[in-house]
C-alpha positions as CSV (number, residue, x, y, z in Angstrom):
1,M,24.3,84.3,49.0
2,L,25.4,81.6,51.5
3,S,22.0,79.9,51.5
4,T,22.0,79.9,47.7
5,S,25.5,78.4,47.7
6,T,24.5,75.7,50.2
7,K,21.4,74.9,48.2
8,Q,23.4,74.6,45.0
9,M,26.0,72.4,46.6
10,A,23.2,70.1,47.8
11,D,22.9,69.0,44.2
12,S,24.9,65.8,44.1
13,G,25.7,66.3,40.4
14,L,27.0,69.8,41.1
15,R,29.1,68.5,44.1
16,E,30.6,65.8,41.9
17,R,31.5,68.4,39.3
18,F,33.1,70.6,42.0
19,H,35.2,67.7,43.3
20,R,36.3,66.8,39.7
21,R,37.3,70.4,39.1
22,S,39.1,70.6,42.5
23,L,41.0,67.5,41.4
24,E,42.2,69.2,38.3
25,H,43.3,72.2,40.3
26,Q,44.9,70.3,43.2
27,R,46.7,67.7,41.2
28,P,49.7,69.8,40.2
29,L,49.9,71.6,43.6
30,S,49.8,68.3,45.5
31,T,52.5,66.8,43.2
32,V,54.9,69.6,43.9
33,T,54.1,69.8,47.7
34,M,54.4,66.0,48.3
35,A,57.6,65.8,46.1
36,F,59.1,68.5,48.3
37,T,58.1,66.5,51.4
38,V,60.0,63.5,50.0
39,V,63.1,65.7,49.7
40,A,62.5,67.0,53.3
41,F,62.2,63.4,54.5
42,L,65.5,62.4,52.8
43,C,67.2,65.4,54.6
44,F,65.7,64.1,57.9
45,V,67.1,60.7,57.2
46,G,70.5,62.2,56.5
47,A,70.4,64.3,59.7
48,R,69.7,61.1,61.7
49,N,73.0,59.6,60.7
50,F,74.8,62.4,62.6
51,V,73.0,61.5,65.9
52,G,74.3,58.9,68.3
53,G,72.3,56.0,69.5
54,P,71.2,52.8,67.8
55,A,69.5,53.4,64.4
56,L,67.5,51.1,62.2
57,P,69.2,50.1,59.0
58,L,69.3,52.8,56.4
59,P,67.7,50.7,53.6
60,Y,64.4,50.5,55.6
61,R,64.2,54.3,55.9
62,L,65.2,54.7,52.2
63,L,62.5,52.2,51.3
64,C,60.0,54.6,52.8
65,A,61.3,57.4,50.7
66,L,61.0,55.2,47.6
67,V,57.4,54.4,48.4
68,L,56.7,58.1,49.0
69,G,58.2,58.9,45.6
70,L,56.1,56.3,43.8
71,L,53.0,57.7,45.4
72,V,53.9,61.1,44.2
73,L,54.3,59.8,40.6
74,A,50.9,58.2,40.9
75,I,49.1,61.5,41.6
76,P,49.0,62.8,38.0
77,R,47.4,59.5,37.0
78,A,44.6,59.7,39.6
79,A,41.5,59.8,37.5
80,T,38.9,60.0,40.4
81,T,38.6,61.8,43.7
82,F,38.5,58.4,45.5
83,V,41.9,57.4,44.0
84,F,43.3,60.8,44.8
85,G,42.2,60.5,48.4
86,A,43.4,56.9,48.7
87,I,46.9,58.1,47.5
88,G,46.8,60.9,50.1
89,V,45.9,58.5,52.9
90,A,48.6,56.0,51.9
91,Y,51.1,58.8,51.6
92,S,50.3,60.0,55.2
93,L,50.6,56.5,56.6
94,V,53.9,55.8,55.0
95,L,55.2,59.2,56.1
96,A,54.2,58.4,59.7
97,V,55.9,55.0,59.5
98,G,59.0,56.7,58.1
99,L,59.1,59.2,60.9
100,A,58.9,56.5,63.5
101,L,61.7,54.4,61.8
102,N,63.9,57.4,61.6
103,V,63.7,58.5,65.3
104,S,64.0,55.0,66.6
105,G,67.0,54.7,69.0
106,V,67.3,58.4,69.8
107,D,66.7,60.0,73.2
108,Q,63.3,61.7,73.4
109,P,61.9,60.5,70.0
110,L,58.8,62.6,70.6
111,L,60.8,65.8,70.6
112,W,62.5,64.7,67.3
113,A,59.1,63.9,65.6
114,L,57.1,66.7,67.2
115,P,57.7,69.3,64.4
116,A,56.8,66.9,61.7
117,V,53.7,65.6,63.6
118,V,52.5,69.2,64.0
119,V,53.5,70.6,60.5
120,I,52.5,67.7,58.2
121,P,48.8,67.7,59.0
122,I,48.7,71.5,58.7
123,C,50.5,71.5,55.3
124,A,48.4,68.6,54.0
125,A,45.1,70.2,55.1
126,P,44.5,72.4,52.0
127,L,45.4,69.5,49.7
128,W,42.6,67.2,50.8
129,L,39.8,67.4,48.2
130,T,36.9,66.6,50.6
131,P,36.2,66.9,54.3
132,T,35.9,63.1,54.4
133,H,39.4,62.7,52.9
134,F,40.7,65.2,55.4
135,L,39.2,63.6,58.5
136,V,40.1,60.0,57.5
137,G,43.6,60.9,56.4
138,S,44.4,63.1,59.4
139,A,43.0,60.7,61.9
140,L,45.0,57.7,60.5
141,F,48.2,59.8,60.4
142,Y,47.8,60.9,64.1
143,A,46.8,57.4,65.1
144,T,49.8,55.7,63.4
145,A,52.3,58.3,64.4
146,L,51.3,58.4,68.1
147,A,51.0,54.6,68.3
148,L,54.5,54.2,67.0
149,L,56.1,57.2,68.9
150,F,54.4,56.9,72.3
151,G,55.6,53.4,72.7
152,G,59.2,54.6,73.1
153,P,61.0,56.2,76.1
154,S,59.9,59.7,77.1
155,T,59.4,61.9,80.1
156,H,56.2,63.2,81.5
157,D,57.0,66.7,80.6
158,V,57.8,65.8,77.0
159,S,54.5,63.9,76.6
160,V,52.5,66.9,78.0
161,V,54.2,69.3,75.7
162,T,53.7,67.0,72.7
163,W,50.0,66.6,73.3
164,M,49.7,70.3,73.9
165,W,51.2,71.1,70.5
166,I,49.2,68.5,68.7
167,V,45.8,69.3,70.4
168,A,46.2,73.1,70.8
169,I,48.1,74.0,67.6
170,G,48.3,71.1,65.1
171,M,44.7,69.9,65.0
172,P,42.9,73.3,65.2
173,T,45.2,74.8,62.6
174,S,44.8,72.0,60.1
175,V,41.0,72.1,60.6
176,V,41.0,75.8,59.9
177,F,43.2,75.5,56.9
178,H,41.3,72.6,55.3
179,F,37.8,74.0,55.7
180,G,39.0,77.6,54.9
181,F,40.5,76.4,51.6
182,Y,37.6,74.1,50.9
183,W,35.1,76.9,51.5
184,F,37.2,79.2,49.2
185,R,37.4,76.6,46.4
186,R,33.7,75.9,46.7
187,N,32.6,79.5,46.5
188,H,35.0,80.1,43.6
189,F,33.5,77.1,41.7
190,L,30.0,78.2,42.4
191,L,30.7,81.7,41.1
192,E,32.5,80.2,38.0
193,S,29.5,77.9,37.4
194,Q,27.0,80.7,37.7
195,L,29.0,82.8,35.2
196,A,29.4,79.9,32.8
197,Q,25.6,79.3,33.1
198,L,24.9,82.9,32.4
199,A,27.2,82.9,29.4
200,A,25.6,79.7,28.0
201,T,22.0,80.7,28.7
202,D,19.6,82.8,26.7
203,P,18.2,85.2,29.4
204,L,14.7,85.5,27.9
205,T,13.9,81.8,27.5
206,G,16.3,80.1,29.8
207,L,17.4,77.8,27.0
208,Q,21.0,77.3,25.8
209,N,22.3,80.1,23.6
210,R,23.9,79.5,20.2
211,R,27.5,79.3,21.5
212,A,26.7,76.8,24.2
213,F,24.6,74.7,21.8
214,V,27.3,74.5,19.2
215,K,30.0,73.7,21.8
216,Q,27.9,70.9,23.3
217,A,27.0,69.6,19.9
218,E,30.6,69.4,18.9
219,R,31.4,67.4,22.0
220,R,28.6,65.0,21.2
221,L,29.7,64.5,17.6
222,E,33.3,63.9,18.7
223,A,32.1,61.2,21.1
224,M,29.8,59.5,18.6
225,T,30.3,55.8,17.9
226,P,30.3,54.7,14.3
227,D,26.8,53.3,14.5
228,A,25.3,56.2,16.5
229,R,22.7,58.5,14.8
230,V,22.3,62.2,15.5
231,S,19.8,64.6,13.9
232,A,19.2,68.3,14.1
233,I,15.8,70.2,14.0
234,F,15.9,73.8,13.0
235,L,12.7,75.8,13.6
236,D,11.6,79.4,12.9
237,I,8.5,81.1,14.2
238,D,6.2,82.1,11.4
239,S,5.3,85.8,10.9
240,F,7.1,86.7,14.2
241,K,8.0,90.2,13.0
242,S,4.4,91.1,12.6
243,L,3.7,90.0,16.2
244,N,6.3,92.5,17.4
245,D,5.3,95.2,15.0
246,R,1.5,95.0,15.8
247,F,1.4,94.1,19.5
248,G,4.8,95.2,20.9
249,H,7.9,93.4,21.9
250,A,6.5,92.4,25.3
251,V,4.0,90.2,23.5
252,G,6.8,88.8,21.3
253,D,9.0,88.1,24.3
254,H,6.1,86.2,26.0
255,A,5.5,84.2,22.8
256,L,9.2,83.2,22.8
257,H,9.0,82.1,26.4
258,Q,5.9,80.0,25.7
259,I,7.6,78.3,22.8
260,A,10.7,77.6,24.9
261,Q,8.5,76.0,27.5
262,A,6.7,73.9,24.9
263,L,10.1,72.7,23.5
264,M,11.3,71.7,26.9
265,E,8.1,69.8,27.7
266,Q,8.3,67.8,24.5
267,T,12.0,66.9,24.7
268,T,14.1,64.9,27.2
269,A,17.2,65.8,29.2
270,E,19.3,63.9,26.5
271,E,18.2,66.3,23.8
272,S,19.8,69.7,23.5
273,V,17.4,72.6,23.0
274,S,18.7,76.1,22.1
275,R,17.5,79.5,21.1
276,I,19.8,80.2,18.2
277,G,18.9,83.8,17.8
278,G,15.8,85.9,17.2
279,E,12.9,83.6,16.6
280,E,15.0,80.6,15.6
281,F,15.4,77.5,17.8
282,A,17.4,74.3,17.3
283,V,17.1,70.8,18.8
284,L,19.9,68.1,18.7
285,L,18.8,64.6,19.4
286,R,20.3,61.1,19.4
287,D,18.0,59.6,16.7
288,G,17.8,59.1,13.0
289,L,15.8,61.1,10.5
290,P,12.5,59.3,11.1
291,G,12.6,59.9,14.8
292,A,13.6,63.5,14.3
293,L,10.7,64.0,11.9
294,A,8.3,62.5,14.4
295,L,9.6,64.8,17.2
296,A,9.5,67.8,14.9
297,E,5.8,67.1,14.1
298,R,5.0,66.9,17.8
299,L,6.8,70.2,18.4
300,R,4.9,71.7,15.5
301,G,1.6,70.6,17.0
302,A,2.5,71.9,20.5
303,I,3.5,75.3,19.1
304,A,0.3,75.5,17.0
305,A,-1.7,75.0,20.2
306,L,-0.3,78.3,21.6
307,E,-2.3,81.4,21.2
308,R,-1.3,84.9,19.9
309,P,-3.5,88.0,19.9
310,D,-4.5,87.5,16.3
311,G,-4.8,83.7,16.2
312,S,-2.3,80.8,16.9
313,L,1.4,80.6,16.8
314,T,3.0,78.4,14.1
315,A,6.5,77.4,13.2
316,S,8.3,76.0,10.2
317,F,10.7,73.1,10.7
318,G,13.7,71.7,8.9
319,V,15.2,68.4,9.8
320,A,18.5,66.8,8.8
321,E,20.5,63.7,9.9
322,H,24.2,63.9,10.7
323,R,26.5,62.4,8.0
324,S,29.9,60.9,8.7
325,G,32.7,63.4,8.9
326,E,30.3,66.4,9.0
327,S,30.7,69.3,11.4
328,I,27.8,70.7,13.4
329,M,27.6,73.8,11.2
330,M,27.3,71.7,8.1
331,L,24.5,69.7,9.8
332,L,22.7,72.9,10.8
333,D,23.1,74.4,7.3
334,R,21.3,71.4,5.8
335,A,18.6,71.6,8.4
336,D,18.3,75.3,7.6
337,E,18.0,74.6,3.9
338,A,15.0,72.3,4.7
339,L,13.6,75.0,6.9
340,L,13.7,77.5,4.0
341,R,11.8,75.0,1.8
342,A,9.2,74.7,4.6
343,K,8.8,78.5,4.6
344,H,8.6,78.6,0.8
345,L,6.0,75.8,0.7
346,G,3.6,77.7,2.9
347,R,4.9,77.7,6.6
348,N,3.6,75.7,9.5
349,R,5.1,72.4,8.2
350,V,8.0,70.1,8.6
351,C,10.5,69.5,5.7
352,A,13.3,66.9,5.8
353,E,16.6,67.3,4.1
354,R,16.8,65.8,0.7
355,A,18.6,62.6,1.7
356,L,21.1,62.5,-1.1
357,P,23.3,60.6,-2.1
358,G,21.6,57.8,-0.3
359,E,18.3,58.3,-2.1
360,A,20.0,58.8,-5.4
361,L,22.0,55.5,-4.9
362,Q,18.8,53.7,-4.0
363,F,17.0,55.1,-7.0
364,A,19.8,54.2,-9.3
365,S,19.9,50.7,-7.9
366,D,16.1,50.3,-8.4
367,A,16.4,51.5,-12.0
368,A,19.2,49.1,-12.7
369,H,17.1,46.2,-11.5
370,A,13.9,47.2,-13.2
371,A,12.4,44.5,-15.4
372,G,13.5,44.6,-19.0
373,G,10.3,46.0,-20.5
374,A,9.1,47.9,-17.4
375,A,9.3,51.6,-17.1
376,P,12.1,52.7,-14.7
377,P,11.1,54.2,-11.3
378,R,10.6,57.9,-11.1
379,L,12.2,60.2,-8.5
380,K,9.8,62.4,-6.7
381,W,10.8,66.1,-6.4
382,E,8.5,68.7,-4.9
383,D,5.1,68.0,-6.4
384,Y,6.4,66.5,-9.7
385,Y,8.8,63.8,-10.9
386,L,12.3,64.2,-12.4
387,T,13.0,62.6,-15.8
388,S,15.6,62.6,-18.5
389,H,15.7,63.7,-22.1
390,F,18.7,62.9,-24.3
391,Q,20.2,64.9,-27.1
392,P,22.7,63.1,-29.4
393,L,26.3,64.3,-30.2
394,Y,28.0,63.3,-33.5
395,S,31.6,62.9,-34.5
396,L,31.8,64.8,-37.7
397,S,34.7,62.9,-39.1
398,H,33.2,59.5,-38.3
399,Q,29.7,60.7,-39.2
400,K,28.1,58.8,-36.3
401,Q,26.6,59.1,-32.9
402,V,29.2,59.0,-30.2
403,G,27.2,60.1,-27.1
404,F,24.1,61.7,-25.6
405,E,23.8,64.7,-23.4
406,A,21.3,64.1,-20.5
407,L,19.0,67.0,-19.9
408,L,16.8,67.3,-16.9
409,R,13.0,67.6,-17.2
410,G,10.1,67.8,-14.7
411,E,7.1,65.7,-15.3
412,Q,3.6,65.8,-13.7
413,A,1.9,62.5,-12.7
414,D,0.0,62.5,-15.9
415,G,3.1,62.9,-18.0
416,T,2.8,66.6,-18.7
417,L,6.2,68.3,-18.7
418,V,6.9,71.0,-16.2
419,P,8.1,74.3,-17.8
420,P,11.9,74.8,-17.4
421,A,11.2,78.2,-15.8
422,V,9.4,76.4,-13.0
423,L,11.9,73.5,-12.7
424,F,14.9,75.7,-12.5
425,A,13.3,78.8,-10.9
426,P,15.7,80.4,-8.5
427,N,14.0,80.6,-5.1
428,P,15.0,80.0,-1.4
429,G,13.1,76.7,-1.4
430,N,15.3,75.2,-4.2
431,D,18.6,73.6,-3.3
432,E,20.4,73.8,-6.6
433,G,23.1,71.4,-5.4
434,A,20.6,68.8,-4.3
435,L,18.7,69.1,-7.6
436,D,22.1,68.7,-9.4
437,R,22.9,65.5,-7.5
438,A,19.4,64.1,-8.0
439,S,19.7,64.7,-11.8
440,H,22.8,62.5,-12.0
441,A,21.0,59.6,-10.4
442,V,17.9,60.1,-12.6
443,H,20.0,60.3,-15.8
444,L,22.1,57.3,-15.0
445,G,19.1,55.3,-14.0
446,N,17.4,56.1,-17.3
447,A,20.4,56.0,-19.6
448,H,21.6,52.5,-18.7
449,R,18.6,51.0,-20.4
450,S,19.1,52.5,-23.8
451,L,22.6,54.0,-24.1
452,P,24.2,52.4,-27.2
453,P,27.3,50.2,-26.6
454,G,30.4,52.3,-26.4
455,A,28.6,55.6,-26.4
456,W,29.3,58.4,-24.0
457,L,26.8,59.9,-21.6
458,F,27.3,63.6,-21.0
459,L,26.2,64.7,-17.5
460,N,26.0,68.4,-16.6
461,I,27.5,69.2,-13.2
462,L,27.6,72.5,-11.2
463,P,31.0,73.6,-10.1
464,A,29.8,73.5,-6.4
465,T,28.8,69.9,-6.8
466,F,32.0,69.1,-8.8
467,I,34.2,70.2,-5.9
468,A,32.1,68.8,-3.1
469,E,34.1,66.6,-0.8
470,G,33.6,62.9,-1.5
471,Y,31.3,63.4,-4.5
472,A,33.7,61.8,-6.9
473,D,33.5,58.5,-5.0
474,Q,29.8,58.8,-4.6
475,L,29.2,59.4,-8.3
476,A,31.5,56.6,-9.3
477,T,29.5,54.3,-7.0
478,I,26.2,55.3,-8.6
479,V,27.6,54.8,-12.1
480,R,28.8,51.3,-11.4
481,T,25.5,50.5,-9.6
482,V,23.5,51.1,-12.8
483,G,26.0,48.9,-14.8
484,L,28.0,51.5,-16.5
485,E,31.7,52.4,-16.2
486,P,33.0,55.9,-15.4
487,E,35.0,55.8,-18.6
488,R,31.7,56.2,-20.5
489,V,30.6,59.2,-18.6
490,I,31.7,62.8,-19.5
491,L,31.1,65.4,-16.8
492,E,30.3,68.8,-18.2
493,I,31.3,71.5,-15.8
494,L,28.6,74.1,-16.2
495,E,29.3,77.9,-16.5
496,S,28.2,79.2,-13.1
497,H,29.4,80.3,-9.8
498,G,30.4,77.8,-7.0
499,G,34.0,76.9,-7.1
500,S,37.5,78.4,-7.7
501,V,39.6,77.2,-10.6
502,D,42.2,75.7,-8.1
503,E,39.5,73.7,-6.4
504,M,38.1,72.5,-9.7
505,S,41.5,71.5,-10.9
506,R,42.1,69.4,-7.8
507,A,38.7,67.9,-8.1
508,A,39.2,67.0,-11.8
509,A,42.2,64.9,-10.8
510,L,40.0,62.9,-8.4
511,Y,37.3,62.2,-11.0
512,R,40.0,61.1,-13.5
513,E,41.3,58.6,-11.0
514,H,37.9,56.9,-11.3
515,G,38.0,57.1,-15.2
516,F,35.6,60.0,-15.8
517,L,36.3,62.3,-18.7
518,I,36.0,66.1,-18.1
519,A,34.4,68.7,-20.3
520,V,33.9,72.4,-19.9
521,D,30.5,73.6,-21.0
522,D,29.6,76.9,-22.7
523,F,33.1,78.1,-23.4
524,G,32.9,81.6,-24.7
525,A,30.1,82.7,-22.3
526,G,30.0,84.1,-18.8
527,Q,33.2,83.5,-16.7
528,S,34.9,81.2,-19.2
529,N,38.4,82.0,-20.2
530,L,41.6,80.3,-21.3
531,D,43.1,80.3,-17.9
532,R,40.2,78.2,-16.6
533,L,40.7,75.8,-19.4
534,F,44.5,75.5,-19.0
535,R,44.1,74.9,-15.2
536,I,41.3,72.3,-15.4
537,R,42.7,70.6,-18.5
538,P,39.4,69.2,-19.8
539,D,39.4,66.4,-22.3
540,L,36.7,68.3,-24.3
541,V,35.6,71.9,-24.7
542,K,32.0,72.6,-25.6
543,L,31.8,75.9,-27.4
544,D,28.8,78.2,-26.7
545,G,26.3,78.1,-29.6
546,E,26.9,81.8,-30.3
547,L,30.5,81.2,-31.3
548,I,29.5,79.3,-34.4
549,R,27.7,82.5,-35.6
550,A,30.5,84.9,-34.5
551,T,32.5,86.8,-37.2
552,S,35.4,89.2,-37.4
553,P,34.4,92.9,-37.5
554,G,34.3,94.3,-41.0
555,T,35.2,91.2,-43.0
556,E,32.4,89.1,-41.5
557,Q,34.7,86.1,-41.6
558,P,33.9,83.3,-39.0
559,I,36.3,83.1,-36.1
560,L,35.4,79.4,-35.4
561,P,38.3,77.9,-37.4
562,K,41.0,79.9,-35.5
563,L,39.4,79.1,-32.1
564,V,39.2,75.3,-32.9
565,S,42.8,75.4,-34.0
566,L,43.9,77.1,-30.8
567,L,42.0,74.5,-28.6
568,H,43.5,71.6,-30.6
569,Q,47.0,73.0,-30.1
570,A,46.2,73.0,-26.3
571,G,45.3,69.3,-26.5
572,M,41.6,69.5,-26.2
573,L,38.8,68.1,-28.4
574,V,36.1,70.5,-29.5
575,V,32.3,70.2,-29.4
576,V,30.1,72.8,-31.0
577,E,26.6,73.2,-29.6
578,G,23.6,74.9,-31.2
579,V,24.0,73.6,-34.8
580,E,20.6,74.6,-36.2
581,T,21.2,75.1,-40.0
582,T,22.9,73.3,-42.8
583,E,25.2,76.3,-43.2
584,E,26.3,76.0,-39.5
585,L,27.0,72.3,-40.0
586,I,29.1,73.0,-43.1
587,L,31.1,75.7,-41.1
588,A,31.7,73.2,-38.3
589,V,33.0,70.6,-40.7
590,A,35.2,73.2,-42.4
591,S,36.5,74.4,-39.1
592,N,37.8,70.9,-38.1
593,V,35.3,70.6,-35.2
594,D,35.4,67.2,-33.6
595,F,31.8,66.8,-32.3
596,A,28.6,68.7,-33.0
597,Q,25.2,68.9,-31.3
598,G,22.1,70.8,-32.1
599,Y,18.5,70.7,-33.3
600,L,19.7,70.0,-36.9
601,L,21.3,66.8,-35.6
602,G,18.7,65.8,-33.1
603,R,16.4,67.3,-30.6
604,P,16.2,66.3,-26.9
605,A,13.8,63.4,-26.4
606,A,13.0,60.8,-23.8
607,E,14.1,58.1,-26.3
608,M,17.6,58.1,-27.9
609,A,17.1,59.0,-31.6
610,P,18.5,56.7,-34.4
611,P,21.3,58.2,-36.4
612,E,20.7,57.2,-40.0
613,S,19.3,60.5,-41.5
614,V,21.8,62.6,-39.7
615,R,24.7,60.6,-41.1
616,R,23.6,61.5,-44.6
617,R,23.3,65.2,-43.6
618,I,26.9,65.3,-42.3
619,D,28.1,63.5,-45.4
620,D,26.4,66.0,-47.6
621,A,28.2,68.8,-45.7
622,F,31.6,67.1,-46.5
623,D,30.6,67.0,-50.2
624,V,29.7,70.7,-50.2
625,I,33.0,71.6,-48.6
626,A,35.0,69.4,-51.0
627,Q,33.2,71.0,-54.0
628,G,33.5,74.6,-52.6
629,R,37.2,74.3,-51.7
630,A,38.4,74.3,-55.3
631,H,36.0,77.1,-56.2
632,Q,37.1,79.2,-53.2
633,H,40.7,78.7,-54.2
634,A,40.0,79.7,-57.8
635,L,38.2,82.9,-56.7
636,F,41.1,83.9,-54.4
637,E,43.7,83.2,-57.0
638,S,41.8,85.1,-59.7
639,E,41.6,88.1,-57.3
640,V,45.3,88.0,-56.5
641,E,46.7,87.1,-59.9
642,P,46.8,90.7,-61.3
643,Y,48.9,91.7,-58.3
644,R,51.3,88.8,-58.9
645,L,51.9,89.9,-62.5
646,A,52.3,93.5,-61.6
647,L,54.7,92.6,-58.8
648,S,56.8,90.5,-61.1
649,R,57.0,93.4,-63.6
650,A,58.1,95.8,-60.8
651,A,60.8,93.3,-59.7
652,D,62.2,93.1,-63.2
653,E,62.5,96.9,-63.4
654,L,64.2,97.0,-60.0
655,I,66.7,94.4,-61.2
656,A,67.3,96.5,-64.3
657,G,68.2,99.5,-62.1
658,V,64.9,101.5,-62.2
659,V,64.4,103.6,-59.1
660,M,61.9,102.3,-56.6
661,D,59.1,104.9,-57.1
662,E,59.1,104.4,-60.9
663,A,59.3,100.6,-60.6
664,F,56.3,100.4,-58.3
665,A,54.3,103.2,-60.1
666,F,52.0,100.8,-62.0
667,L,51.4,98.5,-59.1
668,A,50.7,101.4,-56.8
669,T,47.7,102.3,-58.9
670,F,45.8,99.1,-58.1
671,E,42.6,99.6,-56.0
672,R,43.6,97.4,-53.0
673,C,47.2,98.4,-52.8
674,V,48.1,99.8,-49.4
675,S,51.8,100.1,-50.1
676,C,54.7,98.7,-52.0
677,F,58.0,97.9,-50.2
678,I,61.4,96.3,-50.3
679,L,62.9,94.3,-47.4
680,D,66.6,93.4,-47.1
681,D,68.0,90.0,-46.2
682,S,67.3,90.6,-42.5
683,G,63.7,91.7,-43.0
684,R,64.2,95.4,-42.6
685,Q,62.6,97.9,-45.0
686,V,64.8,99.5,-47.6
687,G,63.9,103.1,-48.2
688,S,60.3,104.4,-47.9
689,E,57.3,102.5,-49.0
690,V,55.3,103.6,-52.0
691,P,51.7,104.2,-50.9
692,G,48.7,103.1,-53.0
693,P,45.0,104.0,-53.2
694,A,44.2,102.0,-50.1
695,W,46.8,103.8,-48.0
696,S,45.3,105.6,-44.9
697,S,46.8,107.5,-42.1
698,D,43.6,107.5,-40.0
699,A,44.7,104.7,-37.6
700,A,45.7,107.1,-34.9
701,S,45.6,104.6,-32.1
702,L,48.3,102.5,-34.0
703,H,50.6,105.5,-34.5
704,P,53.5,104.2,-32.4
705,V,53.7,101.1,-34.7
706,A,52.5,102.6,-37.9
707,N,56.0,103.2,-39.4
708,P,57.1,99.9,-40.9
709,R,60.7,101.1,-41.3
710,D,61.3,100.7,-37.5
711,A,60.7,96.9,-37.5
712,R,62.1,93.6,-38.8
713,W,59.6,91.5,-40.8
714,D,61.7,88.3,-41.5
715,H,59.5,86.5,-38.9
716,R,56.4,87.0,-41.0
717,P,55.1,84.1,-43.2
718,Y,55.0,86.3,-46.3
719,F,58.8,86.9,-46.0
720,R,59.7,83.3,-45.2
721,N,57.5,81.8,-48.0
722,A,59.0,84.2,-50.5
723,V,62.6,83.2,-49.5
724,L,61.7,79.5,-49.8
725,L,60.4,80.1,-53.4
726,P,62.8,82.6,-54.9
727,G,61.5,84.2,-58.2
728,V,57.9,83.1,-57.5
729,P,55.3,85.6,-56.4
730,V,53.5,84.2,-53.3
731,A,50.3,85.4,-51.6
732,S,49.9,85.2,-47.8
733,N,46.8,84.3,-45.8
734,P,45.0,87.4,-44.4
735,Y,46.6,88.9,-41.3
736,L,45.9,92.0,-39.2
737,S,48.3,94.7,-40.3
738,L,50.2,96.7,-37.7
739,A,50.5,99.6,-40.1
740,S,46.8,100.0,-40.9
741,G,45.0,98.0,-38.3
742,R,43.0,96.3,-41.0
743,P,43.0,92.7,-42.4
744,C,45.5,92.5,-45.2
745,I,47.3,90.0,-47.4
746,A,50.8,90.4,-48.8
747,V,52.1,89.3,-52.2
748,T,55.9,89.0,-52.1
749,L,58.8,87.9,-54.4
750,A,62.4,87.1,-53.5
751,V,65.0,88.6,-55.9
752,Q,68.7,89.6,-56.1
753,L,69.1,93.4,-56.0
754,A,72.6,94.8,-56.0
755,K,74.2,91.4,-55.3
756,E,72.0,91.1,-52.2
757,R,68.9,89.0,-51.7
758,S,65.8,91.1,-51.2
759,V,62.1,90.6,-50.9
760,V,59.8,93.0,-52.8
761,G,56.2,93.0,-52.0
762,V,52.8,94.7,-51.9
763,E,50.3,94.9,-49.0
764,L,46.7,94.6,-50.0
765,D,43.7,95.8,-48.1
766,W,41.5,92.7,-47.6
767,S,38.9,94.1,-45.2
768,S,36.0,94.5,-47.6
769,V,33.0,92.2,-47.2
770,G,32.7,89.6,-50.0
771,L,36.4,89.2,-50.8
772,P,37.4,85.5,-51.2
773,W,39.7,84.1,-48.5
774,P,42.0,81.2,-49.0
775,A,40.2,77.9,-48.7
776,S,42.9,76.5,-46.4
777,D,42.4,79.2,-43.8
């Protein structure tokens, strides 16, 4: 153990680290001890004033105390062992001079100074950091003190006793104290270093383990200068599990050891090499992406030269370059993503991170500066190119194109399109976020050439990309690079996982600061809900195509008009996707939809389609609606008119004093009559309702609210409208009846009964398919 310690301390680097560590430990102890010595010196000065004999002026002695105090204050600022030792030497010399000044003029000054001359070197011995400091400091202290003290009057006996104490007690004790403490500190440091090394080392390969690698990498990143470049290489041994399973773990362990040696041989001391875990290794180097790729390729070749029982060892590599503000874990995650692509593409290869947004910005810049008639540059992705198709969106009220949605396509070198199932196939080798960012650069680079003046460009964006830190600034830069303005770009947040509503709400505010408009795509599918809309507050809502075909159960009436009305009340414009037939276009116009998109209005294409034919198609839809509105109204009125007449007849009989059952007897025979009723001036039912043929007591789930006599109905439109037009029978729009749970309409009439205003009415079952609904609904 001793020989090992001695050998370890022979390493100058280790010795230097030991002395620096000792400095950290000794600094507070030395500060307290030396400060206490200053206090003791002041007490010594005070005691001297009570002794007879000529004394030197007090200011000289206090000056020594002041210098000692300043040296004590300098100790916490001692950054090196040399400075610390110099302060100690200076302190001992000033202390020796102060002792000599203080005993000047007394009888037997040696006896006065003897305790201090003996005790001070002993107390100071453990505080010296190195033997050199101890020997120099102690020698100078003795030399100064004895030179000043032995020049004064003393007897032979006193001199003998003084030397005996110094030589026999002071010097040996201080030597023992210093070297004993130095030995103790050294062994403690060596043990601590060994434990730290064991904790930081992978025992199988001798490389750094994951914890030590991450800690060292964090220190490197913190100390980086703005122009410094750092990259990470992440590698994984191919088919390592089969090596263990077929040939045993001893063979696998030997392979790991060989690979570790190969890594160490191909890297320098400035590069951190670690076994992250299992068969995964990492390298951190001070170089950019090109240098890291070159090193990774050398490492791949070195590993491929190693043999395994069934052939050669191989490894897959992922390489990434550090980005400003990025943590080591984020850097490793991007390198790991590249590693997964290397595995997916066939193993035994090196893959680099997809260098976005830098590549995207360069692509956008190249596209913006392409010659007028020249084809824009294409962005390479895997073994094909990314390109854009554009689908138009129309304002139905303005009957014109207002924008284009950019849709991503893959294209082979010969122009053949890659099937979407291949382009968007979920697999470990695809980084969905990187593909999303790349698509934005491609779309912007292609759109700036042919986007009509003033038209919007709709860009799909994943929630994870939308909330990515700094991406709002990056996207705004790309948009301006191609010559567009963010105000002409609408970001469609796709319906997928990847971000909380709170994060998307905060991110939306950042995009709006640049001028982007926000849309939520595919509302009505997946995770979409009203809370998501109200938190994000998009400018536009794109309804899922299925909603245009959705109808109410039973009546088969479209729900689109009510949904559009709700979104308009929330302050959001509405886009309907998937318009494929003339009937769907007519419904969109009738539902007050703002914008429409679909195959009927234009298919996605590489070139932006002219709008002339579509304008005529939208105009025809408006004509159909205008013609059909009057017809729809006439059908509804003709269906309701018999009920109006019968209700007026019943009201006349009630005014004449006929009892309720007899007055409503004729009206209650009508086919669609659910019940006839009378409401007082506060909207409460008077007496019992008179049931009709459409009355049903089967709605068991609505039983707690099935009795209309328990409620007030003056808040219902059919009550308010009747009161506003007294004496005129009015028909309501269809509503869901609490009493029956079915769509119903009410025909009501306000009259004076027994000197009190009342509303008489009849509720009609309107749930049958084919019944006309009011054209205004």
